N, C-alpha and C positions, 0 to 999 in steps of 0.2 A: 504493500500501501504505500503511496506517495505520500510525501508529506510537505504541508505549506505553510507559508507564515504570511499573516495580514498586518500591515500597518495600522495600528489604531486610530489615526489621525485621519488620512485620505482614505483606507480602505482598500490599498494596493496589493496584491498578492504576489508573493515571491516563492520560488522554489527554497527548500528547507536548505539551511547551510549553518554550520555551526556558528560562526562568525556573526550571522544575522540573528540568531535565535538567542544570543547573549544580549543584544539592544533592548532595553526595556519598552520602547516604542513598539513592538511587534509582538504578537500572540499565534501559537500555534492553532491552525485550524484543519479539520479535515478537508477532503478532495469534497465532500457536498456542499461544504460550507463555502469553500474556495470558487467551485463553479457549479453553482445550482440549474444551470441550464442543461446540462448533462444527464442530470435525473430526472428529467420531467417525463412522465408515464408516456409510451410511444402513442395510446390511443386512449382517449378520453370520452365517455360518454355523457351527454347531457341528458337532462331530465324528462321525461314526457309532459306536455302540456295537457293534453286533452282539449285543445281548443280546434275550432272548426277555422282553418286558413284558408281554405277555397272558397271564394265567392262566386257562385254561378252569374253570368253576366244578365241574367233577366233580373235578378235582384238588385243591379246596381241602379239608383235611379238617374234619370237623364235630364239634366236643367236645360230649359229654353235658353237659346244665346240672349243675352241682352243688349238691347239697341239703344243707343244715346249717340242722337244727331249731333249734339254740340260737340262731344268727345271726337267722334269721326271726323266731323270737320276740321278741328283741331289738328288733328293726326297727319290730315291728308293735305295740308298746307304746303303750297311750293311742289305737288305732285302734278304731272301731266293729266289731264282728264281724259 
């Protein structure tokens, strides 16, 4: 098993060496603490919600388009007719 040292101030990880281990600003940590991304489970499953996520097209309400003559005239200023 590999040994690692972590700087207490900035969290930087070093390979274990006797010289660094004597420094009071470092602490020995396990590989899992040093590199947690290596120990993420390969497959995580989510919870079942039980919600109906598909909505048929017939159930979606269709709103009529809103006509605003004043807004349409302002938006089309400068356009060729």
